[in-house]
C-alpha positions, 0 to 999 in steps of 0.5 A, a space after each residue: 922289700 927285703 930280699 935274701 940270697 938263696 944261700 942266706 935263706 937256706 941258712 935261715 931255714 936251717 937255723 929256724 928248724 933247729 929252734 922249732 920243737 920236734 913236735 911241730 915237724 912231725 905229722 900225726 900217724 893213724 893206726 888201728 882199725 874199725 871202731 878202734 882207729 886212732 891218731 897220734 898227737 905229736 909232741 904231747 906231754 913234751 917240754 917247750 924244747 920238744 924234750 921229755 920232761 918226766 925222765 925214764 919210765 917204767 910205770 902206768 897211766 890213769 885219768 881223773 874225772 877232770 880229764 887230767 892225766 897222771 903218769 908214774 915215772 921213775 922219779 915221781 908222778 907227773 900230772 898233765 892237762 888233756 892238751 899235754 901241759 904239765 900242771 903238777 908233779 909229786 916228787 920225793 922218795 915216797 913217789 918214786 918207781 910206782 910200777 902201776 897206778 890206779 885212780 879211784 873217786 872216793 867220798 874224801 876225794 880222788 886218790 891214786 893207789 901206786 904199787 912200788 915194786 922197789 919199795 915193797 909197798 902199795 901207797 895211797 895218796 890224794 890226787 890233788 895234794 899228794 898227801 899220802 894216807 895209807 901204806 901197805 906192805 907184806 902182811 905177816 898175818 898171811 903166814 907166808 915165809 917171804 923175805 921181800 915182796 915186789 908189788 907190780 899192780 894194785 886195783 880196788 874193788 867197789 867196796 874199797 877192798 884193795 888187791 896187791 899183786 906181788 908180780 916180781 916176787 912170789 906171784 901171790 895176790 894179797 887182799 886187804 879191806 879199805 882200811 888196810 886190814 889183811 883179808 886173804 891171799 891167793 896164787 902161786 908161781 908156775 905155768 899151770 892153769 891156775 898159776 902165775 908166771 909174773 902176775 904183772 898187771 891187774 885191774 877190776 873188770 867192770 864189763 861183768 856183773 859182779 866185777 872180777 879181776 883181770 890179771 896179766 900173766 905176762 911170762 906164762 909159757 909158752 905165751 902171755 895170757 889174761 886171766 879172770 878171778 873173782 874177788 874172793 880169789 877163785 879162778 874163773 877162766 883164761 880170757 885170752 892166750 897167745 899174747 906176747 908179754 901183756 903188761 897191764 889192762 885198762 877198761 873202757 865200756 866193753 873194750 880193754 886195752 892191753 899194752 904188750 912189752 914187745 911194742 904194741 897195744 891190742 884192743 879186745 872187745 866184750 868177747 875178748 877178741 882182738 879187734 885192733 892192734 896199735 903201734 906195732 913195732 916190726 923190729 924185734 931189736 927195738 920192741 921190748 927195748 928200754 934203751 931207745 933214746 928220744 932221738 930214735 923214737 918213731 911217731 906211731 911206733 912203740 918200743 916197750 908199751 907198759 901202761 895205758 888208760 882211756 879218757 871219757 871220750 875213748 882216747 888212749 894214753 900209752 906209756 912206753 918203758 923207756 930210758 927217756 920217758 915216753 907217753 903218747 896220746 892217741 885220739 880216737 877217730 869216730 866211725 861215720 
């Protein structure tokens, strides 16, 4: 039987610890409350060496019918299996810096719509092959005198109409039909009731019949808020006010996840009441901070939440706005 001295054993254990991925040394963290209680999956989506493989992130997350997870990073779009293994990626000039992505199941297959703020366009590409089938830029037919647009969000109506938010530009929302034909626009910049101060995120709110647009008015003063508009661009109501900097919204049944750039995700119920807060960062210097390197990540604490999406089982995937590229899986804990 081999016996090691205490000093030799200590050196061996130290060497072994440096070889193990960080995820194997990190315990999961529970967060939230009630029906919206979750547990983190340490190391989800990281490479075999425990390092991020997607590069810096300033984008979104969606989940397809098979449960595969798409996340847009600055260098492209990466696709992971539900257990966190990368299965494909879309790189190249046409896939960079997709600030927001949306997935839609159509007759020809599943497609990803991406709002590329730096490229002044929305693109539509096949979720499996990456083939780009449509590009939408500024519609000159609108009559607006804009030098450039910077789209931050895209969503699609049940009939295929496409909505593009110029959230980093004019705060106008443009509507196109499913073929890309310009239909109309609405919205303007400001802090009034029916104005936008960075219409940053947007989705189709399917909790209502007929569905309506749910829009993040991120920089509204004095506090960020969510708004409802109908699909013809008519203001309906303020949904919730007093938020920090809401960046995006995702629907699952009666619930809505709302990432806040300050470093948390809030969950709303059907009454649009906050019922759970996830990953809240108590440090104001680390919340809303892009430059937190992977070495300083804390399990269960977010730094600048930017995108989120639910899978079929009610688990959540969250993307941080982060220099190293961070995506977190949160497994929903059933209520007994």
